Structures are given as C-alpha cells and as structure tokens.
N, C-alpha and C positions, 0 to 999 in steps of 0.2 A: 533516652537511648529507644530504639528500634528493639523491640523483641522479635522472636523467629519469625511467632504468626501474622504481624504487622505490615501493612501495608508499606511499599517503599513507593519507587514510581509507577505512577497510572501512566499509560499508554496508552492514547488512544488513536487508531489508524483509520485513513481516510483514504479510498481508491480515487483515482483521479476522475474528473468531469467524460464523458462520452464521446468517443472521432467517429468522424467517415468509416477508418478503417474498423473500429469495434464494429458499426452494423454490418460491413464491408465481411465480416469473420477472416481477416487478414492478421498474422501475427508481425505485431507492431514490434515490441522487442527493444531494444536501444535506437530506432529509427524516430526521430521527432516529430512523430503528427500530431498537429492544433488539436484543441477541442472544435468540435464543429458548435454551431448555434444554442442546440439542443443539450449540450455540454457543459457550457456556457452558464444556462441558465439553468441545470443541477447543480453546479457549483455553488451558484446565489444560494439556493435553499438549503443547501447544509452551509453554506457562511451564516444563512441567516437562523438557523438551529444550533449552531456552534456560538453565536453571537451570546446569546442567552445561559452559555455554561462557562465554568471557571477553568480556562488553561493560561500555560506560564509561558510556553514556546512555543514553536511551531519549527518544523523541518522537513526538507520537501526533496523531493529527486530531483536533479537538472534539466530531465525530458520537459517539455515545454508543456506536455500536457497536463501532467503533475504539477508544473509548476506554478502556470498559470490558474487553477485550481486553488493554489494554496495562496496565490496572488489574492486572489477575489475573498478567503477566506479572512484573511489578513486586514485586509480593506475593512471589517465588518467589527476588528478587536486592532482597531494599529497603534493600541500599547503593547502590542506583542511584539518580540524579535524573532522573524524571519530569516529561517540560516539553510541555506544549501548543501546538501551530504551527495556527493558519487557514491556514497557504499547502500543509498537508497535507489538506485538506479533498476529500472526493470534486468530480469533475468535477459542475457543475450539471445535472442534466435538463431544466431549462425548463419547459413545459408537459405536458413526457411522466414526469416522476414522480408513481410512485403506478400507473401502469399495465403493461399486460402486452402481450406481441406484438401479441397478437389483438385487444386494444384500441386499439391505434395503428391496425392496417391498416383497423380497423372505423369509427377515428371520420376517420381522414386518408390512409388508402389507402396498397398497398401499398409506394409510394413516399415514407413519409415522412420517411426521412433526406434526403431531400434538399430540406424545406421547413424555414424558419427556424422552429424552435420554440423559441426562446427558451433553448437550452442554450449551455452554456460550449463558445468554440470552442477546440480543440485546444492550437493553440496559446501564448491565453492561459493554458490551465491547466499546459500545459510548460512557459512564463515563470517563471511564481512556485514553481515547483518545483523550476530550475535553481535561480532563487535560494538557495531553498533549502540547494540542494546546494553551492553555491559557498560559504554562510556558513558551514554544518559544517566543510566542505573547511578555511576558515581557524581555526575555533576548535577544529575535534578532529583535527588533521593529528595522520597517527599513528596515529589510536587507532578503536574500532568501534562506531558507534551502530548504535542498534536504532530503526528509525521504523515505524508500527504507521499504518497506511491504509487507504486501499480498490482491489480489483481495478483498475479503468478505470485510477484515477490511478495505481497504479503499475505497472502495464504499459503505461502512454502513456510514463514517467516512466524505467525500464530502457531505452525501445527510441530514447531519447533520449539515454541515456548510452552507449550502443552501437549506433550506428547498423547497425552490419555483422552484426548479429547475427540470429538466425533466432529470434522470441519469441511466435512466432503463436499458441501454447499459452492459454488460458484460465487465469489463475493463480485456485489452489482458496482454499476458506476458510483462515486459518490456514496457507497454505503461508510456507515461509521462502525468500526471494530472494538470495544475496550478491551484492555486487558490489567491488571492489576498484577503489579511482580512483587512478589513477596518471597522470603529468605527461604523458606521452606518450600514454597510451592504455588504455581504461579495460579490466577483466574481468571478467569473470561466473564465479564460484566455485564458483556453484549456480544452480537456477532452479528455482522453483514446486516444492518438496520438503514431501510430508507425509508424510514416513516418519515421524512420530508419532502419525497418523491409523489405522495399521496396526500396532503396538504391542500 
C-alpha cells in the first residue's frame, strides 16, 4: 500500500532536439518542423544517457521534432513501448506561428502579446496536460514514465505540477527534467539538465 508521503509515478520530461526554426527564433507551435542535423545528434546524446537508466514506457507528442527524438531514444531501449499522445502536442501559437519576434513587432506592434492572435490559452493547455498526467498516474503507478514534448508545454506543465517552485529558466533542447509524483506534494529531482551535451 502506498502511504501519503511515498512516491507514485516518476515522470521524466525530455524536450525535443533543436530545429532550424529554433535557431532562427521562429515560433513553431503546431507547425511540423523536423529536427536538423544538430537536433538529431542531440537526440542521440540524450538517448545514450537514458539508455543506462530504468524507464518503463515512453510517450511522445505527435509532432515530428518530438516524435523523432522519442524514436531515437526508443531505439536505445527497444524493450520499451512507445506511444504517441495528442495531449502532449505543443501549445498552438495561432497567427504568430512561423514568425520571429521582430516580425511580430513589425506586424502587430510591441504589445502583440496583449492581442488575441488565436493562441491556445495556457489554462486549456495545462488542462489537457494535467488530464494526461492524472491518467498515467493511474495506469503507471510507481513506474517511471518518459515524456518527449516541447519547451513551452513542458515548462507550463512543470509549473502546474510544482506551483511553489522556481522554474523560470528556459528549457533547453533535449534537456531532462524529472518530477516525482507524490500523493501529498510533488518533488522535482532534476530540472533542465543537459549534461549529456557537454560530454
């Protein structure tokens, strides 16, 4: 029996490898931009790191930059099931998708963030993310679950899971963040770690 202070599911969040649009500072949102060559190499490095760890299942966003990252990870751990879940998709950027900050300012002005540009509201994104988390807590209680998704998505979800934490640092490509889900209070064991890129 799991007592109130004991761990339930352990969740590892991995942001996808870098893309050309990441480097250009373009809002990707739901646009299906692939990893570039560097992004593939980054995914291979995080895969090598995770190969030495115990994980029980992998879930990924359907967008190709995340799905390819997850497939590279899964290739190092072929015994693990890999599932695609639409609830892990990046936050929709609406009309700003495909644009840089400079282009947004030129088109809508410096206060563009205050405009209704068709972006997915944060509370809607968090709701689908929390629905997914609650589901894996039921299905994979006490197991270790890898989730490959997107920077904005992971960042907002981690803040929702750990509302008292300080998680303002931007998540880096292929960073690993580990959250221990507990009945009373969640615990962040690792945040935005990219030591595999420095080896």
